[in-house]
C-alpha positions, 0 to 999 in steps of 0.5 A, spaced: 083 038 181 081 041 189 084 048 190 087 050 196 083 055 199 088 060 202 085 066 208 090 073 208 091 076 214 095 082 214 094 090 216 098 093 210 093 093 204 101 093 200 102 087 203 095 083 202 095 086 195 103 083 194 100 076 196 094 076 193 098 078 186 102 072 188 099 066 189 093 069 183 099 066 178 098 058 181 092 055 178 091 050 183 090 056 190 084 060 191 084 066 195 078 066 199 079 073 202 083 078 205 083 080 212 086 085 216 083 084 224 082 078 228 073 080 227 075 079 220 078 072 220 074 069 225 068 071 221 071 068 215 072 061 218 066 062 220 062 062 213 067 061 209 071 053 208 079 056 208 085 050 208 090 055 210 091 062 214 097 066 212 097 071 218 102 077 220 103 077 227 102 084 228 094 085 227 090 091 230 089 091 237 089 084 238 097 079 237 098 075 232 100 070 237 092 070 241 089 069 233 093 064 231 090 060 238 084 062 237 084 059 230 088 053 233 082 053 238 076 053 234 079 050 226 084 046 228 084 043 221 085 050 218 093 051 217 096 057 220 102 060 216 105 065 219 108 071 214 111 077 219 117 081 219 119 079 225 125 075 226 125 072 233 127 066 235 123 066 242 117 066 238 118 059 236 117 056 242 110 060 243 107 058 236 109 051 236 105 051 243 099 054 240 100 049 234 102 052 228 104 050 222 110 055 218 113 060 219 117 065 214 119 072 214 117 078 209 124 078 207 125 071 204 124 069 197 116 069 193 118 064 191 119 060 198 112 063 200 108 059 194 112 053 197 111 053 204 103 054 202 103 048 197 108 043 205 102 046 208 097 043 204 100 037 204 099 036 212 106 038 212 110 044 216 115 049 212 118 053 216 125 058 214 131 058 213 132 063 219 127 057 224 129 050 221 134 049 226 131 052 232 125 048 232 129 042 231 133 045 238 126 046 242 122 039 240 129 035 241 130 039 248 122 038 250 123 031 248 128 030 253 124 033 258 119 029 257 123 023 259 125 026 266 119 027 271 119 033 276 114 035 281 113 041 282 117 043 287 123 040 285 121 044 278 121 050 282 127 049 286 131 047 280 129 055 277 131 059 283 137 054 283 138 057 276 137 065 279 142 064 283 140 064 289 142 059 295 140 053 299 138 058 305 135 062 300 130 057 297 130 054 304 126 061 306 122 063 300 119 056 300 119 055 308 123 049 308 129 047 311 136 047 308 137 039 309 130 039 305 133 043 299 140 039 299 136 033 299 131 036 292 138 037 289 141 030 290 135 028 288 135 032 281 143 031 280 141 023 280 135 024 275 139 029 270 145 025 272 150 031 272 155 031 277 155 036 281 150 043 282 154 047 277 152 042 271 145 042 274 144 049 272 147 049 265 142 042 264 136 048 267 140 052 261 140 048 256 133 044 257 129 051 258 127 051 265 130 058 266 124 063 262 
């Protein structure tokens, strides 16, 4: 049986040592290399066959986001499992856009890390308990956003409304008439199937149109 070829990427030697110790016990997993920065990661990917990269979000001089994006741009078939101390929900949206395949925190049990690797090796995703619900929420929100199509101007006015700007302020910022702002607002209310401005603003926040 072909072994799962694993590349470990973390800037802490003690973490790399722990990961190696964990996966060396698995007969179906082969550790291809250990890296502490983006340069080492990309050099390894150029010269060796890698199935999965276990990646920390904090590496010297480069963020894990940038590293993950570069990996996916140059090696689309390589799967990425984020393994980090950070459990911030705001990271999930960016990582999903990049195309990472899994995310668990360093506080999770070792068994979960092993399970995640096997999931990814089968073409599946794996998100730890801190993130699974958030991933579904983000994807559901994105699906709804795809159904409702807004123009760039409509999105901008929706954002300004959600930020609390009055019709006159929006008109001045965009150099349009206040009546034109009203026209856009009515159009937005119709598209989103809400009843009033308050519901429209709530929609903007719920669907992620406000950063």
